[in-house]
C-alpha positions, -999 to 999 in steps of 0.1 A, spaced: 0 0 0 28 25 9 47 16 -22 17 25 -44 13 59 -27 50 66 -31 48 55 -68 19 79 -73 38 108 -56 68 101 -79 46 101 -110 31 135 -99 66 149 -93 77 137 -127 48 153 -144 53 186 -126 90 185 -136 81 177 -172 56 206 -174 81 230 -158 108 219 -183 84 224 -212 75 259 -200 111 269 -197 118 256 -232 89 276 -246 100 308 -228 137 305 -237 148 337 -254 175 320 -275 148 298 -290 125 328 -296 154 347 -313 161 318 -336 124 315 -345 122 352 -353 153 350 -374 140 320 -394 106 337 -400 121 372 -407 101 387 -378 111 414 -353 120 403 -318 136 424 -291 153 406 -261 166 426 -232 166 427 -194 158 464 -189 166 461 -152 201 447 -157 223 472 -174 252 448 -175 234 424 -199 236 431 -235 205 434 -256 197 413 -287 173 420 -315 163 403 -347 149 421 -377 144 407 -412 165 377 -404 195 396 -391 207 393 -355 220 424 -338 238 427 -305 238 459 -284 260 470 -256 243 493 -230 262 519 -211 249 536 -180 252 574 -176 236 603 -159 206 624 -172 193 655 -155 173 635 -129 187 600 -127 211 573 -139 198 559 -172 212 540 -202 226 568 -223 246 550 -249 239 519 -270 264 504 -294 248 481 -320 268 455 -340 257 428 -363 268 392 -357 270 382 -394 274 412 -418 263 391 -448 228 391 -433 225 428 -439 219 422 -476 188 442 -486 187 464 -455 178 501 -461 181 532 -439 144 529 -432 150 495 -416 177 510 -394 155 539 -384 128 515 -374 153 497 -352 164 530 -337 128 539 -330 122 506 -312 153 510 -291 143 546 -282 110 533 -269 128 512 -243 157 537 -237 145 572 -244 178 589 -232 201 566 -253 223 577 -281 225 549 -306 258 542 -322 260 518 -351 292 499 -356 309 489 -389 295 481 -415 261 495 -405 275 530 -399 284 533 -436 247 533 -445 236 560 -421 245 594 -436 225 616 -412 226 607 -375 194 608 -356 194 631 -326 
């Protein structure tokens, strides 16, 4: 009788562990970035409360990495500088200035005080910096 109850408890624990693992897999940001890259969607991944973690975003199948730098504004400490690079420059094929301006607009929604700096080769496409 006790063995049956223990076996049932182990089955319940195994099911809870299985559901927890499945939820963690579904919510995994790396998986979501990969799916957005394959489907040419926009996906923004960032921990806005941790300034030490870099942000990642995918747009039109291209993966970008951003380094955040904390600084002072008139009232508080905020992210004031973001440096954006691309992991694989060959993925930039077909990108226009409007695409980069869209990405800047999305970044400024999350970090309104940030100055966005595009690193090579993206900076060659932007002729007029946005202020």
